[in-house]
C-alpha positions as CSV (number, residue, x, y, z in Angstrom):
1,X,0.0,0.0,0.0
2,X,1.5,3.3,-1.1
3,X,1.7,6.6,0.8
4,X,4.5,9.1,1.4
5,X,7.7,8.2,3.0
6,X,9.3,9.1,6.4
7,X,10.5,12.5,7.5
8,X,12.1,14.4,10.3
9,X,10.1,15.0,13.5
10,X,10.1,18.8,13.2
11,X,8.2,20.3,10.3
12,X,7.0,23.6,9.1
13,X,3.4,24.8,9.0
14,X,3.3,25.0,5.2
15,X,3.1,22.1,2.7
16,X,0.4,20.5,4.7
17,X,-0.8,17.1,3.5
18,X,2.1,16.7,1.1
19,X,4.9,16.7,3.7
20,X,6.4,13.6,5.1
21,X,5.3,13.0,8.7
22,X,7.0,10.5,11.0
23,X,3.8,10.1,13.0
24,X,1.9,8.9,9.9
25,X,4.8,6.5,9.2
26,X,3.9,5.1,12.6
27,X,0.3,4.8,11.5
28,X,1.5,3.0,8.4
29,X,3.5,0.6,10.6
30,X,0.4,0.1,12.8
31,X,-1.7,-0.7,9.7
32,X,0.7,-3.2,8.2
33,X,1.3,-4.9,11.5
34,X,-2.4,-5.3,12.1
35,X,-2.8,-6.9,8.7
36,X,0.2,-9.2,9.0
37,X,-0.6,-10.4,12.5
38,X,-4.2,-11.0,11.5
39,X,-2.9,-13.2,8.6
40,X,-0.6,-14.9,11.1
41,X,-3.8,-15.9,13.0
42,X,-2.9,-14.0,16.2
43,X,-6.1,-14.8,18.2
44,X,-6.7,-11.4,19.7
45,X,-6.4,-9.5,16.4
46,X,-9.2,-11.2,14.4
47,X,-10.2,-7.8,13.0
48,X,-6.7,-6.9,12.0
49,X,-7.8,-6.8,8.4
50,X,-9.0,-3.2,9.1
51,X,-5.3,-2.2,8.6
52,X,-6.1,-2.1,4.9
53,X,-8.8,0.6,5.6
54,X,-6.2,2.6,7.5
55,X,-3.9,2.4,4.5
56,X,-6.7,3.6,2.2
57,X,-7.3,6.7,4.3
58,X,-3.6,7.5,4.5
59,X,-3.2,7.0,0.8
60,X,-6.1,9.4,0.0
61,X,-4.6,12.0,2.4
62,X,-1.1,11.9,1.0
63,X,-1.9,11.5,-2.7
64,X,-4.6,14.2,-2.7
65,X,-2.3,16.4,-0.7
66,X,0.3,16.2,-3.4
67,X,-2.2,17.1,-6.0
68,X,-3.6,20.0,-3.9
69,X,-0.1,21.4,-3.3
70,X,0.6,21.2,-7.1
71,X,-2.6,23.1,-8.0
72,X,-3.1,25.4,-5.0
73,X,0.4,26.1,-3.7
74,X,2.2,25.2,-0.5
75,X,-0.4,26.0,2.1
76,X,-3.5,26.0,0.1
77,X,-5.4,28.3,2.4
78,X,-3.1,31.3,2.0
79,X,-3.8,34.0,-0.5
80,X,-0.2,35.1,-0.9
81,X,0.9,31.7,-2.2
82,X,1.0,31.2,-6.0
83,X,-1.7,28.9,-7.4
84,X,-1.7,27.5,-10.9
85,X,-5.0,25.6,-10.7
86,X,-3.4,22.8,-12.8
87,X,-2.4,19.2,-12.2
88,X,0.1,17.4,-14.4
89,X,-1.5,14.0,-15.0
90,X,1.6,12.5,-16.7
91,X,3.8,13.5,-13.7
92,X,1.3,12.0,-11.3
93,X,1.2,8.6,-13.0
94,X,5.0,8.7,-13.4
95,X,5.3,9.1,-9.6
96,X,2.8,6.2,-9.1
97,X,4.7,4.0,-11.6
98,X,8.1,4.5,-9.9
99,X,6.6,3.9,-6.5
100,X,4.3,1.0,-7.2
101,X,5.6,-1.1,-10.1
102,X,9.1,-2.2,-9.2
103,X,8.3,-3.9,-5.9
104,X,5.0,-5.3,-7.1
105,X,6.6,-6.8,-10.2
106,X,9.4,-8.4,-8.3
107,X,6.9,-9.9,-5.7
108,X,4.6,-11.3,-8.4
109,X,7.5,-12.8,-10.4
110,X,9.1,-14.5,-7.5
111,X,5.7,-15.7,-6.1
112,X,4.7,-17.1,-9.4
113,X,7.8,-19.2,-9.7
114,X,7.4,-20.3,-6.1
115,X,3.8,-21.3,-6.8
116,X,4.9,-23.5,-9.6
117,X,7.5,-25.2,-7.5
118,X,5.3,-25.7,-4.4
119,X,1.9,-26.4,-6.0
120,X,3.0,-28.3,-9.1
121,X,6.5,-29.8,-8.7
122,X,6.0,-30.6,-4.9
123,X,2.3,-31.6,-5.6
124,X,1.1,-29.5,-2.6
125,X,-1.9,-28.4,-4.6
126,X,-1.5,-29.6,-8.1
127,X,-5.0,-28.6,-9.4
128,X,-4.7,-25.2,-7.7
129,X,-1.6,-24.3,-9.8
130,X,-3.2,-22.7,-12.7
131,X,-6.0,-20.9,-10.8
132,X,-3.4,-19.4,-8.4
133,X,-1.2,-18.3,-11.3
134,X,-4.3,-16.7,-12.8
135,X,-4.7,-14.8,-9.5
136,X,-1.2,-13.5,-10.0
137,X,-2.1,-12.5,-13.6
138,X,-5.1,-10.5,-12.3
139,X,-2.8,-8.8,-9.7
140,X,-0.3,-7.9,-12.4
141,X,-3.0,-6.2,-14.5
142,X,-4.5,-4.5,-11.4
143,X,-8.0,-6.1,-11.5
144,X,-7.4,-8.6,-8.6
145,X,-10.3,-7.2,-6.6
146,X,-12.8,-7.9,-9.4
147,X,-11.2,-11.3,-9.9
148,X,-11.4,-12.3,-6.3
149,X,-14.9,-10.9,-6.0
150,X,-16.0,-13.2,-8.9
151,X,-14.3,-16.2,-7.2
152,X,-16.0,-15.3,-3.9
153,X,-19.4,-15.7,-5.5
154,X,-18.5,-19.0,-7.2
155,X,-19.8,-21.7,-5.0
156,X,-17.8,-24.6,-6.5
157,X,-14.5,-22.6,-6.6
158,X,-15.1,-21.8,-2.9
159,X,-15.8,-25.4,-2.0
160,X,-12.6,-26.6,-3.6
161,X,-10.3,-24.1,-1.9
162,X,-8.2,-25.4,1.0
163,X,-5.8,-22.4,1.3
164,X,-6.1,-18.7,0.4
165,X,-4.3,-17.4,-2.7
166,X,-0.8,-16.2,-1.9
167,X,-1.5,-13.0,-3.9
168,X,-5.0,-12.3,-2.5
169,X,-3.8,-9.3,-0.7
170,X,-3.1,-7.6,-4.0
171,X,-6.8,-6.8,-4.2
172,X,-6.3,-3.6,-2.1
173,X,-3.5,-2.4,-4.5
174,X,-6.0,-2.9,-7.4
175,X,-8.6,-0.8,-5.6
176,X,-6.1,2.0,-5.1
177,X,-5.0,2.0,-8.7
178,X,-8.5,1.9,-10.0
179,X,-9.4,4.8,-7.8
180,X,-6.4,6.8,-8.9
181,X,-7.3,6.1,-12.5
182,X,-10.2,8.5,-12.1
183,X,-9.4,10.7,-9.1
184,X,-6.7,13.0,-10.6
185,X,-8.8,13.7,-13.7
186,X,-11.8,14.4,-11.4
187,X,-9.8,17.0,-9.5
188,X,-8.4,18.4,-12.6
189,X,-11.9,18.9,-14.0
190,X,-12.9,20.6,-10.7
191,X,-9.9,23.0,-11.0
192,X,-10.8,23.7,-14.6
193,X,-14.2,25.1,-13.9
194,X,-12.6,27.4,-11.3
195,X,-10.4,29.1,-13.9
196,X,-11.7,32.3,-15.5
197,X,-10.2,34.3,-18.4
198,X,-10.4,37.7,-16.8
199,X,-9.9,37.0,-13.1
200,X,-7.7,33.9,-13.3
201,X,-7.9,31.0,-11.0
202,X,-10.3,31.4,-8.1
203,X,-8.6,29.5,-5.2
204,X,-11.4,29.9,-2.7
205,X,-14.0,28.7,-5.2
206,X,-11.7,25.7,-6.0
207,X,-11.6,24.7,-2.3
208,X,-15.4,24.9,-2.1
209,X,-15.9,22.9,-5.3
210,X,-13.4,20.2,-4.2
211,X,-15.1,20.0,-0.9
212,X,-18.4,19.4,-2.6
213,X,-16.8,16.8,-5.0
214,X,-15.2,14.9,-2.0
215,X,-18.5,15.0,0.0
216,X,-20.5,13.6,-2.9
217,X,-18.0,10.9,-3.7
218,X,-17.8,9.9,0.0
219,X,-21.5,10.0,0.6
220,X,-22.3,8.0,-2.6
221,X,-19.6,5.4,-1.9
222,X,-20.5,5.0,1.7
223,X,-24.2,4.5,0.8
224,X,-23.2,1.9,-1.7
225,X,-20.9,0.2,0.7
226,X,-23.6,-0.2,3.4
227,X,-26.1,-1.4,0.8
228,X,-23.8,-3.8,-1.0
229,X,-22.4,-5.3,2.2
230,X,-25.9,-6.1,3.4
231,X,-26.8,-7.7,0.1
232,X,-23.5,-9.3,-1.1
233,X,-20.7,-9.1,1.6
234,X,-18.4,-11.4,-0.4
235,X,-18.2,-9.0,-3.4
236,X,-18.6,-5.8,-1.4
237,X,-15.4,-6.5,0.4
238,X,-13.4,-6.3,-2.8
239,X,-15.4,-3.5,-4.4
240,X,-13.7,-0.3,-5.5
241,X,-17.1,1.5,-5.3
242,X,-17.6,0.3,-1.7
243,X,-14.1,1.4,-0.7
244,X,-13.8,4.8,-2.6
245,X,-15.2,6.7,0.4
246,X,-12.3,5.6,2.5
247,X,-9.8,7.1,0.1
248,X,-12.1,10.1,-0.2
249,X,-12.1,10.5,3.6
250,X,-8.3,10.9,3.4
251,X,-8.7,13.3,0.6
252,X,-11.1,15.4,2.7
253,X,-8.5,15.5,5.5
254,X,-5.9,16.9,3.0
255,X,-8.3,19.6,2.1
256,X,-9.2,20.4,5.7
257,X,-5.6,20.3,7.0
258,X,-4.7,24.0,6.8
259,X,-7.8,24.9,8.9
260,X,-7.5,21.9,11.2
261,X,-4.1,23.0,12.2
262,X,-5.7,25.8,14.1
263,X,-7.7,23.4,16.4
264,X,-6.9,23.8,20.1
265,X,-4.1,21.6,21.3
266,X,-6.2,19.8,23.9
267,X,-8.8,18.9,21.2
268,X,-6.1,17.6,18.9
269,X,-4.6,15.5,21.7
270,X,-8.1,14.1,22.5
271,X,-8.7,13.4,18.8
272,X,-5.4,11.5,18.4
273,X,-5.8,9.1,21.3
274,X,-9.4,8.6,20.6
275,X,-8.6,7.8,17.0
276,X,-5.9,5.3,17.9
277,X,-8.4,3.7,20.4
278,X,-11.0,3.4,17.6
279,X,-8.6,1.6,15.2
280,X,-7.4,-0.8,17.9
281,X,-10.9,-1.5,19.1
282,X,-11.9,-2.5,15.5
283,X,-8.9,-4.7,15.3
284,X,-9.7,-6.5,18.5
285,X,-13.5,-6.5,18.4
286,X,-14.1,-7.3,14.7
287,X,-13.8,-10.7,13.2
288,X,-14.6,-12.6,10.0
289,X,-18.2,-12.7,11.2
290,X,-18.4,-8.9,11.1
291,X,-20.5,-7.5,8.2
292,X,-17.6,-5.6,6.6
293,X,-17.0,-3.1,5.1
294,X,-20.4,-1.3,5.3
295,X,-21.0,1.0,8.3
296,X,-18.6,-1.2,10.4
297,X,-15.7,0.4,8.4
298,X,-16.6,3.8,9.9
299,X,-14.8,3.0,13.2
300,X,-11.3,2.4,11.8
301,X,-11.7,5.0,9.0
302,X,-12.9,7.9,11.2
303,X,-10.3,6.8,13.8
304,X,-7.5,7.2,11.2
305,X,-8.8,10.5,10.0
306,X,-8.7,11.7,13.6
307,X,-5.1,10.6,14.0
308,X,-4.2,12.5,10.8
309,X,-5.7,15.8,12.1
310,X,-4.2,15.3,15.6
311,X,-0.6,15.2,14.3
312,X,-0.7,18.3,12.1
313,X,1.2,20.0,15.0
314,X,3.5,18.2,17.3
315,X,2.4,17.9,20.9
316,X,4.2,16.4,23.9
317,X,1.1,14.5,25.2
318,X,-0.3,13.7,21.8
319,X,-0.5,10.3,20.0
320,X,2.0,11.6,17.4
321,X,4.8,11.3,20.0
322,X,4.1,7.6,20.3
323,X,3.6,7.0,16.6
324,X,6.6,9.0,15.7
325,X,9.1,6.7,17.5
326,X,11.9,5.7,15.2
327,X,11.2,1.9,15.3
328,X,7.7,2.5,14.1
329,X,8.9,5.0,11.4
330,X,11.4,2.4,10.3
331,X,8.7,-0.2,9.8
332,X,6.4,2.4,8.2
333,X,9.1,3.2,5.6
334,X,9.2,-0.5,4.6
335,X,5.5,-1.2,5.0
336,X,4.7,-1.3,1.3
337,X,7.3,-4.0,0.6
338,X,6.4,-5.8,3.8
339,X,2.8,-5.8,2.9
340,X,3.6,-7.3,-0.5
341,X,6.0,-10.1,0.8
342,X,4.3,-11.2,4.0
343,X,1.3,-13.0,2.6
344,X,3.1,-15.1,-0.1
345,X,5.6,-16.1,2.6
346,X,2.9,-17.3,4.9
347,X,0.7,-19.1,2.4
348,X,3.4,-20.8,0.4
349,X,4.9,-22.3,3.5
350,X,1.5,-23.4,4.7
351,X,0.8,-25.0,1.3
352,X,4.1,-26.8,1.4
353,X,3.3,-28.1,4.9
354,X,-0.2,-29.0,4.0
355,X,-1.9,-26.9,6.7
356,X,-1.6,-23.5,8.4
357,X,1.2,-23.3,11.0
358,X,1.1,-22.3,14.6
359,X,1.1,-18.6,15.6
360,X,4.7,-18.9,16.8
361,X,5.8,-20.4,13.5
362,X,3.8,-17.7,11.6
363,X,5.5,-15.0,13.6
364,X,8.9,-16.4,12.6
365,X,7.8,-16.4,9.0
366,X,6.7,-12.7,9.3
367,X,10.2,-11.9,10.7
368,X,11.7,-13.5,7.6
369,X,9.3,-11.6,5.4
370,X,10.2,-8.3,7.0
371,X,13.9,-9.1,6.5
372,X,13.2,-9.7,2.8
373,X,11.2,-6.5,2.7
374,X,14.1,-4.5,4.2
375,X,16.5,-5.9,1.6
376,X,14.1,-5.2,-1.2
377,X,13.6,-1.6,0.0
378,X,17.3,-0.9,0.4
379,X,18.8,-2.5,-2.7
380,X,15.9,-2.5,-5.2
381,X,12.8,-0.4,-4.5
382,X,14.4,2.9,-3.3
383,X,17.3,2.9,-5.8
384,X,14.8,2.5,-8.7
385,X,12.3,5.0,-7.3
386,X,15.0,7.7,-7.1
387,X,17.1,6.7,-10.1
388,X,17.8,9.7,-12.4
389,X,17.6,7.6,-15.5
390,X,14.0,6.7,-14.8
391,X,12.5,10.1,-15.7
392,X,10.7,11.3,-18.8
393,X,10.0,8.7,-21.5
394,X,11.9,6.1,-19.4
395,X,9.2,6.3,-16.7
396,X,6.5,5.8,-19.3
397,X,8.4,2.8,-20.6
398,X,8.5,1.4,-17.1
399,X,4.8,0.6,-17.2
400,X,4.7,-1.8,-20.1
401,X,8.2,-3.2,-19.2
402,X,7.2,-3.9,-15.6
403,X,3.8,-5.3,-16.3
404,X,5.2,-7.3,-19.2
405,X,7.9,-8.8,-17.0
406,X,5.3,-9.8,-14.4
407,X,3.0,-11.4,-17.0
408,X,5.9,-13.3,-18.6
409,X,7.0,-14.6,-15.2
410,X,3.4,-15.8,-14.7
411,X,2.8,-17.3,-18.2
412,X,5.9,-19.5,-18.2
413,X,4.7,-21.6,-15.3
414,X,1.2,-21.7,-16.7
415,X,2.5,-23.1,-20.0
416,X,4.6,-25.7,-18.1
417,X,1.5,-26.7,-16.1
418,X,-0.6,-27.0,-19.1
419,X,1.9,-29.4,-20.6
420,X,1.7,-31.6,-17.5
421,X,-2.1,-31.5,-17.7
422,X,-2.0,-32.6,-21.3
423,X,0.2,-35.6,-20.4
424,X,-2.2,-36.6,-17.7
425,X,-5.2,-36.3,-20.0
426,X,-3.4,-38.6,-22.5
427,X,-3.0,-41.2,-19.8
428,X,-6.6,-40.9,-18.7
429,X,-7.9,-41.8,-22.2
430,X,-6.6,-45.3,-21.6
431,X,-8.9,-45.9,-18.6
432,X,-11.4,-48.7,-19.2
433,X,-14.4,-47.8,-17.1
434,X,-16.9,-50.6,-16.6
435,X,-20.6,-49.9,-16.0
436,X,-21.6,-49.9,-12.4
437,X,-24.1,-52.7,-11.6
438,X,-26.5,-53.0,-8.7
439,X,-25.9,-55.5,-5.9
440,X,-27.9,-58.7,-6.3
441,X,-31.4,-58.3,-5.2
442,X,-31.5,-54.5,-5.7
443,X,-33.3,-52.2,-6.2
444,X,-35.4,-53.1,-3.3
445,X,-36.7,-51.2,-0.2
446,X,-33.3,-51.2,1.5
447,X,-32.7,-48.7,4.4
448,X,-31.0,-45.4,4.1
449,X,-28.0,-46.3,6.4
450,X,-27.1,-49.8,5.5
451,X,-27.9,-50.6,1.9
452,X,-26.0,-53.5,0.3
453,X,-22.9,-52.0,-1.5
454,X,-22.6,-52.4,-5.2
455,X,-19.8,-54.8,-6.3
456,X,-17.4,-52.0,-7.6
457,X,-17.6,-50.1,-4.3
458,X,-17.0,-53.3,-2.4
459,X,-13.9,-54.1,-4.5
460,X,-12.7,-50.5,-4.0
461,X,-13.1,-50.8,-0.2
462,X,-11.0,-54.0,-0.2
463,X,-8.3,-52.2,-2.2
464,X,-8.4,-49.4,0.4
465,X,-7.9,-51.9,3.3
466,X,-5.0,-53.5,1.3
467,X,-3.4,-50.0,0.8
468,X,-3.4,-50.8,-3.0
469,X,-1.9,-48.1,-5.3
470,X,-4.3,-45.9,-7.2
471,X,-5.3,-46.9,-10.7
472,X,-2.8,-45.7,-13.2
473,X,-5.6,-44.0,-15.3
474,X,-8.3,-42.1,-13.4
475,X,-11.3,-40.3,-14.9
476,X,-11.9,-37.5,-15.0
477,X,-8.4,-36.4,-16.1
478,X,-6.6,-33.6,-14.2
479,X,-7.5,-31.2,-17.0
480,X,-11.2,-31.9,-16.4
481,X,-10.8,-31.9,-12.7
482,X,-9.2,-28.5,-12.8
483,X,-12.2,-27.2,-14.6
484,X,-14.7,-28.9,-12.3
485,X,-12.9,-27.4,-9.3
486,X,-13.7,-23.9,-10.6
487,X,-16.7,-24.1,-12.8
488,X,-18.9,-27.1,-13.0
489,X,-22.2,-27.3,-14.9
490,X,-23.6,-30.8,-14.2
491,X,-25.0,-30.8,-17.7
492,X,-27.3,-27.8,-16.9
493,X,-27.2,-25.3,-19.9
494,X,-25.5,-22.0,-19.1
495,X,-28.7,-19.9,-19.2
496,X,-30.3,-22.3,-16.7
497,X,-27.4,-22.4,-14.2
498,X,-28.6,-21.5,-10.7
499,X,-26.9,-18.4,-9.2
500,X,-24.8,-18.6,-6.1
501,X,-25.1,-16.0,-3.3
502,X,-27.4,-13.0,-3.7
503,X,-27.9,-13.1,-7.4
504,X,-31.3,-13.6,-9.0
505,X,-32.4,-17.2,-9.7
506,X,-31.8,-18.2,-13.3
507,X,-34.4,-19.5,-15.8
508,X,-36.3,-22.7,-15.2
509,X,-35.4,-25.2,-17.9
510,X,-36.6,-28.7,-18.9
511,X,-33.9,-31.4,-19.4
512,X,-34.1,-35.2,-20.0
513,X,-37.0,-36.1,-22.2
514,X,-38.1,-32.7,-23.5
515,X,-41.2,-34.0,-25.2
516,X,-42.7,-35.7,-22.2
517,X,-45.5,-34.1,-20.2
518,X,-44.3,-36.0,-17.1
519,X,-42.1,-33.7,-15.0
520,X,-39.7,-34.6,-12.2
521,X,-38.4,-31.7,-10.2
522,X,-35.0,-31.9,-8.5
523,X,-35.1,-29.5,-5.5
524,X,-32.5,-28.4,-3.0
525,X,-29.0,-27.0,-2.9
526,X,-25.8,-27.9,-4.8
527,X,-26.1,-31.5,-3.5
528,X,-29.4,-31.8,-5.5
529,X,-27.8,-30.1,-8.5
530,X,-25.0,-32.7,-8.6
531,X,-27.4,-35.5,-9.4
532,X,-28.5,-33.8,-12.6
533,X,-26.4,-35.9,-15.0
534,X,-27.8,-39.1,-13.4
535,X,-31.3,-37.9,-13.5
536,X,-31.1,-36.7,-17.1
537,X,-30.0,-40.2,-18.1
538,X,-32.9,-41.7,-16.1
539,X,-35.4,-39.2,-17.7
540,X,-34.4,-40.1,-21.2
541,X,-34.7,-43.8,-20.4
542,X,-38.0,-43.7,-18.6
543,X,-39.6,-40.8,-20.5
544,X,-39.9,-37.9,-18.1
545,X,-38.5,-34.3,-18.1
546,X,-36.1,-33.1,-15.4
547,X,-36.5,-29.6,-14.0
548,X,-33.7,-28.5,-11.6
549,X,-34.9,-25.9,-9.1
550,X,-31.8,-25.5,-6.9
551,X,-29.8,-22.8,-5.1
552,X,-26.2,-23.6,-4.2
553,X,-25.3,-22.6,-0.7
554,X,-29.0,-22.6,0.5
555,X,-28.7,-25.5,2.9
556,X,-31.9,-26.9,4.4
557,X,-31.3,-25.0,7.7
558,X,-31.0,-21.7,5.9
559,X,-34.4,-21.8,4.1
560,X,-36.2,-20.0,6.9
561,X,-33.4,-17.8,8.1
562,X,-32.4,-14.3,7.0
563,X,-28.7,-14.3,6.4
564,X,-26.8,-11.3,4.9
565,X,-25.9,-12.1,1.3
566,X,-28.0,-15.3,1.3
567,X,-31.6,-14.6,0.3
568,X,-32.5,-18.3,0.8
569,X,-35.8,-17.5,2.4
570,X,-37.0,-15.5,-0.6
571,X,-35.6,-18.0,-3.0
572,X,-37.4,-20.8,-1.1
573,X,-40.8,-19.1,-1.3
574,X,-40.2,-18.4,-5.0
575,X,-39.2,-22.0,-5.7
576,X,-42.2,-23.5,-3.9
577,X,-44.6,-21.5,-6.1
578,X,-42.9,-22.7,-9.3
579,X,-42.7,-26.3,-8.1
580,X,-46.4,-26.5,-7.4
581,X,-47.1,-24.8,-10.8
582,X,-45.2,-27.5,-12.6
583,X,-47.4,-30.3,-11.1
584,X,-44.6,-32.8,-11.0
585,X,-45.1,-36.5,-10.7
586,X,-42.2,-36.4,-8.3
587,X,-40.1,-33.8,-6.5
588,X,-36.7,-35.2,-5.6
589,X,-35.4,-33.4,-2.6
590,X,-31.8,-33.5,-1.6
591,X,-29.6,-31.2,0.6
592,X,-26.1,-31.2,1.9
593,X,-26.0,-32.7,5.4
594,X,-22.5,-31.9,6.5
595,X,-21.0,-32.4,9.9
596,X,-22.7,-29.4,11.5
597,X,-26.1,-30.7,10.5
598,X,-25.3,-34.3,11.5
599,X,-24.4,-33.1,15.0
600,X,-28.0,-31.8,15.4
601,X,-30.1,-34.6,14.0
602,X,-33.4,-33.4,15.7
603,X,-33.4,-30.0,14.1
604,X,-32.0,-31.3,10.8
605,X,-34.7,-33.9,10.5
606,X,-37.3,-31.2,11.3
607,X,-35.9,-29.0,8.6
608,X,-36.0,-31.7,6.0
609,X,-39.5,-32.7,7.1
610,X,-40.8,-29.2,6.5
611,X,-39.6,-29.2,2.9
612,X,-41.0,-32.7,2.1
613,X,-44.4,-31.6,3.4
614,X,-44.5,-28.5,1.3
615,X,-43.5,-29.9,-2.1
616,X,-45.8,-32.1,-4.2
617,X,-45.1,-35.9,-4.5
618,X,-41.9,-35.7,-2.4
619,X,-39.1,-38.2,-2.9
620,X,-36.2,-38.0,-0.5
621,X,-32.7,-38.7,-2.1
622,X,-30.2,-39.3,0.7
623,X,-27.1,-37.2,0.8
624,X,-23.9,-39.3,0.4
625,X,-21.4,-39.5,3.3
626,X,-18.7,-37.5,1.4
627,X,-14.9,-37.5,1.9
628,X,-12.8,-36.0,4.7
629,X,-10.0,-35.4,2.2
630,X,-9.8,-33.1,-0.8
631,X,-9.8,-36.1,-3.3
632,X,-8.7,-34.2,-6.4
633,X,-5.8,-32.7,-4.5
634,X,-4.9,-36.0,-2.9
635,X,-4.7,-38.2,-6.0
636,X,-2.3,-35.6,-7.5
637,X,0.2,-36.1,-4.8
638,X,3.3,-38.3,-5.2
639,X,2.9,-41.8,-3.6
640,X,-0.8,-41.4,-3.1
641,X,-2.7,-44.7,-2.5
642,X,-6.2,-45.9,-2.2
643,X,-6.0,-45.7,1.6
644,X,-4.3,-42.3,1.8
645,X,-7.0,-40.7,-0.4
646,X,-10.1,-42.4,1.1
647,X,-12.1,-41.9,4.2
648,X,-13.9,-43.8,6.9
649,X,-17.7,-43.7,7.0
650,X,-18.6,-40.7,9.1
651,X,-19.7,-41.8,12.6
652,X,-22.7,-39.6,12.8
653,X,-24.0,-40.5,9.3
654,X,-25.9,-43.8,10.2
655,X,-27.8,-42.2,13.1
656,X,-29.0,-39.3,11.0
657,X,-30.1,-41.6,8.2
658,X,-32.0,-43.8,10.6
659,X,-33.9,-40.7,11.9
660,X,-34.6,-39.5,8.4
661,X,-35.9,-42.9,7.4
662,X,-38.4,-42.9,10.4
663,X,-39.5,-39.5,9.3
664,X,-40.1,-40.4,5.7
665,X,-42.0,-43.5,6.7
666,X,-44.3,-41.4,8.9
667,X,-44.9,-39.1,5.9
668,X,-45.2,-42.1,3.6
669,X,-42.7,-40.4,1.2
670,X,-40.4,-42.7,-0.8
671,X,-36.7,-42.4,0.2
672,X,-33.7,-43.5,-1.9
673,X,-30.5,-44.6,-0.1
674,X,-27.1,-43.6,-1.7
675,X,-24.6,-45.1,0.7
676,X,-24.3,-48.3,-1.3
677,X,-22.8,-46.3,-4.2
678,X,-20.1,-44.7,-2.0
679,X,-19.2,-46.9,1.0
680,X,-18.6,-50.5,2.0
681,X,-17.3,-52.1,5.2
682,X,-17.2,-48.7,6.9
683,X,-14.9,-47.3,4.2
684,X,-15.7,-44.7,1.5
685,X,-13.2,-45.1,-1.4
686,X,-12.4,-41.9,-3.3
687,X,-11.9,-43.9,-6.5
688,X,-14.4,-46.6,-7.6
689,X,-13.0,-48.7,-10.4
690,X,-11.2,-45.9,-12.4
691,X,-13.6,-43.1,-11.5
692,X,-13.1,-40.3,-8.9
693,X,-16.3,-40.1,-6.9
694,X,-16.1,-36.4,-5.8
695,X,-14.0,-33.6,-7.0
696,X,-13.9,-31.6,-3.7
697,X,-14.9,-34.1,-1.0
698,X,-18.7,-33.8,-1.2
699,X,-19.8,-32.8,-4.8
700,X,-19.9,-35.6,-7.3
701,X,-17.7,-35.5,-10.3
702,X,-19.7,-35.2,-13.5
703,X,-18.4,-38.6,-14.6
704,X,-19.5,-40.5,-11.5
705,X,-22.9,-38.8,-11.4
706,X,-23.5,-40.0,-15.0
707,X,-22.3,-43.5,-14.2
708,X,-24.9,-43.7,-11.4
709,X,-27.6,-42.8,-13.8
710,X,-28.7,-46.4,-14.5
711,X,-28.8,-47.3,-10.8
712,X,-30.8,-44.2,-9.9
713,X,-33.1,-45.0,-12.7
714,X,-33.8,-48.4,-11.3
715,X,-34.6,-46.9,-7.9
716,X,-37.0,-44.4,-9.4
717,X,-38.8,-46.8,-11.7
718,X,-41.1,-48.4,-9.0
719,X,-41.7,-45.0,-7.4
720,X,-42.9,-43.4,-10.6
721,X,-44.7,-46.5,-12.0
722,X,-48.1,-45.4,-10.8
723,X,-47.8,-41.6,-11.1
């Protein structure tokens, strides 16, 4: 995060908002330490992410201050100072390029190479290699915030993620650069309307116009932030529009600085300590559960603004004395490079280890990251920023050269990874997948928790107990799995795909036998959606149409609860109306029943019961047990075996299935067991024959869902025979 550098403790009254202030270097140090310690999982700083908001305010203050000084003169409230009323846009972007690009380019290049080594060569997260490198590409082109916002609203991408991206923190840099793509031109336009041919530049009018512009930008952005956070907190967090008011707040402090210097000393002292307390309170009291940014961001943002105003004049008892200490100023000088290096250092080591490390180990990693930052600052960043040869056209050339170097460093590992995927896909074509057949005597009214395993699952369970090697050829190939881990369709056409999160529900579409008047609805969350390939095959064979009415992320216990960003209640009411209007011969109901729901069987059964009672001709399709591992990630590791990548049958699963069976019998609703297709002898193999059952632990692969089509069709036939 970029703002001005350090400065001596004593400073003159003029040049406000553009001068280098040691106390604000201390605020920078505070901000970066809050962010880094939060990422290191320090337990009492779960809200340390607000350090980014502190950075935004400081950036708006310093950058706008530089622009104001250029246009209005040194102390922009004095009439005897010369004022041009002009801003040099090329010079502004030249300064930004020299400040931002060198360190960012180096960090992204080194991180991308490290990602390839750790994720691909070390097989720490083979299938995450390309998506992580694409994160770096988004960061290099300064649209990381939009990229991560899109990922945050992709249910299946979320489900497959085990570690954060090592460059996720670049989203804040993208927000700043997008803001400054517009802000200087907006100020220049405001200055332009204040220039008159006869009287020249009207400084007082310019200050009033700028005040109005800043107020409008801040008010509009804050309104949007509050609204968007309440509707879609995942995307609002990364939104430039939801964060612009924070940079605008800093800009407002730059405009007010000359007048704020006249505030009484006691008031400034009070403002400073109160502001520091507000920032620290947010860092301690907030957490990942806080609806942020929204109005919650007011606490750290206003607190930072108060510290800025408090330190305009030095005081013995003020917070500026604490924040101006040399150790804090030293960290503040290197805060930008430390911010860039700290997260890749943490995440790459976590990924290599296979799990996040302890707080103590993380603090050690942060120490190493700061040492790397100090070296980068001294030998690379500062020399390039102040190099005489990087002026004029050379600064302009720095932009394409730096971005091109970063992109090249990212694309080389991507090409190498694509080559390894192609080799795997070639091997997968040799897999001979036999059709799955039902166990002898099935289909029959077997129970939900102890159905007879199909022969292929029984054979796979024996291979797990023998610790046999994985089949040499597994379907889907790694190429397909990489796609399934980020964007999976389950054979539902794009215009019919259900929307995850707060988006509107998509069109209702007929699949299977399109000419049939007999309609079977599949109803639920993504665990209903994943059966679509199997149900389409069943529909074509038995002559009925399939209509998916599903909402990923709307678990059965969310249907009657109001959760920010999750309009499951409104979707549920909408869905029930459309299901009834379709007059289906069967409504197949299925929801994810993860560990949290298995631990509360009474309420879970009650929730499922309410749904079955409200839909016409309900048929309950049991949720499979799932895997405790990330199967797609596991099978890509060196020396993986059937045992290392498979799971035991969950302890709580049979009890919940027994309770659900009693409930469906009371309602006289048919229930279809699924455990026989996934588990045998208390073991749930991740690979059955040559097919991977799930791609992320609980969502079926497209291939296994399709293979189960004939078996699900046999289960449905007697249920639908008389409807």
